[in-house]
N, C-alpha and C positions, 0 to 999 in steps of 0.2 A: 504494500500500500504506500502510495506516494505521500510525502509531507511537503512537497515543493510548492512554493507560492510564486507564481509568475516566472517559472524557469524557462529558459530559452531552448531547452532540449529535454527530451524524456530519458528515463533510465534505459529503455530499449534502444533508443538512438545512440546513446553514449556507448553502450556495450557493442553495438555494431561498428561504431567509429573506432573503438579501442582495439578490437580483435582482428587478426589477419584473416584473409579470405579462407573459407572452408573450416574455420574454427569458431567456437562459441565460448562465451564466458558464462559459466554455470551460475545458477541462482545461489546467492548466499545472503541470508537475511541481514547479518551484521554488515557485510560489505555493501549491500544495496543501500542500507541506511546511510552509510558514509558517502556513497555516491550521490544520494539525494541531497545531502547537505552541501556537497561540493558543487552540484549543479546550481543550487540557489545562490551560493556564494559567488560562483563564476558569473552568473547572470547579473548580479548586482555590481560585480566588478566591471562588466561591459557597460553598465549604466554610468558608473563613475568615470570610466575612460572616455566615454563619448559625451557625457553631460546631458543625456536624455534617456527616456525609457522606451522600450519597444513592445510593451504589452499594453492592452487597452484598459483604461480606467475611466470611471465616471466622476466628474467633479464640477462644482460651480466655482468659477473664477471671476473676480471682481476687478473692474477697471475704471479709471478716471474718464470723464467725457473728453474725447480727443479734440485738440484745437484745430486740426486740419481735416476733420471729418472721417479719417481712417482710424479704426480701432485696432491698434497693433497688439498682438497676443504674445504672452510671455511663455507659452508652452506650445507643443505640437498639437494642433486641433484636427481631429478626424471627422467629426460629425457634431452638428448643433442639435440639441434637444429643445432648448428654450433660450431665447435672447430677451432679456428683461431690461427695459429702459429705466432711467433714474426715477421716473414717476410710478414705478412698479407695474407698468403696463407691458405686456408681452408684445414684441415686434414680430409680425408674421414673416415667415421665410421668404415670401414673395417680395418683401420690402427691403431686403439687403442681399448683398453678394459676398461670397467668400473668396479670398485671394490667397495665392495665385489661382487663376482659372485652370482647370483641366489636370492639375497635379495635386498630390498629397505629400505631406500634411499641409494644412492651411495656416497661414501666419498672420492674417488680418481679415477684417470684414469692414464693409462700409454700407451706408444707406444708399439705395439705388438713386440714380440721378433723376428718375421720374417719380420718386416716392414723395408723399406728403409728410412722411415721418421725419422727425428731427430728434437729435439727442436731447434728453431732458434732465434737469437737475432734480434732486429729491425734494421731499417736503420741507427740508430745512434750507433749501436753496444751495445745497452743497453739490459740487461737481466731482468730488473725490470718491473713487471706488463705489460708484452708484450704478454702473452698467454691469449686469450679471450675465455670464455666458455659462449655461449648463450644457454639457456635451460629453462626448467620448473623446478622450485625449490619448496621446501616445504616438509613436512614429511608425508609419508604414507607408512606403512610397507607391503602393498599388492597392490602397485600402478599398476602393470601390469594387474592384474585381477579384482580389485575392486575400483581402483581410479576413473574411469569414468563409468557411467551407462547410457545406451541409454534411452532417455526420449521422443523421437519423431522426427519429421522432419519438415522442413519449408514447408508451403503450398504454398508459393510464394517466388520468389527471393527477397533477401534483397539488393536492388540495391544501397542504400546510405550508406556512412560511417559515417553519422552524425545523422540520425534519430534514435530515441530511441524505436521504436515499429516495430514489425514484426508479421507475421501471422503463427501460428503453425497449423499443420495438426490435425484434430480431433482425440481424443484418446490419446493425450499426457499425461504424468504422472507428469508434473511439478506442484509444490505447487501453488495453485491459489493466496495465500497471499504473494507469493514471499519469499525472504530471502535466495535463493539458489544461488550457483555459477554454471554457465553453460559454455559450450564450443561449438562453431560452427566453424568448420575448426580449425584455430589456434587462434581465437579471444575469449577472456574470458569476461564474464559479471557477474555482480551482479544483480539479478532479483528483480524488484520492485513489479510486479504483473503479473498474467496471467488471464485476464478476458475473459471467454469463450476460444477462441483461439487466442486472441490478447496478445502477449508478450510485456511487457514494461520493459526496463532495466534502471539502474541508470545512466550509462554512456557507451560510446563506447571505445573499446580498454582498458578494465579494467585490473587491476593487472599486469600492465607492457606490456600487449599484444598490438597488432597493429590493429586498426580498418580496416575492409576490407568488400568487398561485398561478398554475399553468394548466391549460386544458389538455385533454387527451389529443394525441396527434400533433401537439405543438412541435414545430421544427427545432432541432438541436443543431447548433453551429459550433464548430471548433475554430479557434484562432490559429492562423497560419503565420508563423514568424517568417520574416524575410530570410532567404536561404543563406546569404552571407553572414547575417547576424547569428543564425543557428550554428553555422560552421565555426564562427569565432567563439561562441559559448562552448562548443564541443572541445575546441583546442585548449581553451583556458581551463576547462574541467580536467582534461587529460594531463595538463602540466601539473595541476595541483594533486591529482590522483597519483601520478608517478613520483612526485617529489616526496611522498610519504615514505618511499623506499630509497631516497637519496639518488634518484635517477634523473639525469639531465635529458630533457627532451631533444634539444638541439644545441649544437655548438657552432662557434664562429672561428674560422682559421684566419690568423693574421700573419702574413709573411714579413719577416724582418731580417736584417743583416745577420743576426745571430741564429736564425732558424725559424721554425713555425711555432707560434704561440696559439694554443687552443683555449678558448674561454666559453663558458656557457651563455646562452641567450634565452631569455624566457619566452619570447614570442617570435615566431617566424615572420619574415618580411611581409608575406601576404596578409597576415593578421594585423600587423601594424598599419598596412594600407587601408584595411577596412575601418579601423579606428579613426584614421585621419579623414576618411570619406564621410563619416557620420558624426564627427565631432561638432557639437553645437557651438556656434560663434555668438558671443554676446558682447 
């Protein structure tokens, strides 16, 4: 059973990454628990190195009324649920546009040039932190087409907002060992395990979402991490896993007049390139 929260790879993916072709890494309860901890640590290390997160989370973020009309965002926005003006009135999605167009994530929004809406101060005539953006945040450069993937449906209604188990329809594609982030309606979960068709999650209303009931046949979606971020997390996890035994994953050879000097290097060049590609500039 997975205990990983927002891990960028699963136990099964890590074992496949670690072992040579034709070989398998046997199940070991104690070792698997260590790997789960390393996966979560490695994933947060990726966050630290890039200055952003690559999992979806729900949050309301507050902003000052912009002086130039453009509301610049301080995090990666994937989807707006509600945009609330300073006077506490919701602004319809038809009245604003997200920028940049056609790509994700979004970094700003502005009122449409043909809209009658304007940014409003609050009841105290304050313009500071009065615009609220409730939405799905996180980094995914193909969110609209590859962010969420259908994984199955609920075989029975999930009538409780507190129970941690639900029944999936046979034929689902969820990882039986857990470790994935899923979505049912607007509720997010970190999966602990899927034994046959019994889904167990770590908590309800995860990643800032709100626990809710769900109808029978409700679609279940699984979050798909960007491939290079997954590979980076796998590599960082492998480095930490092997370092437990004093093993260097990679070395660098430097040629000098006195001979060859070999020194350890923690991350390969390709991994450092991925970090540079996604580093958040502030």
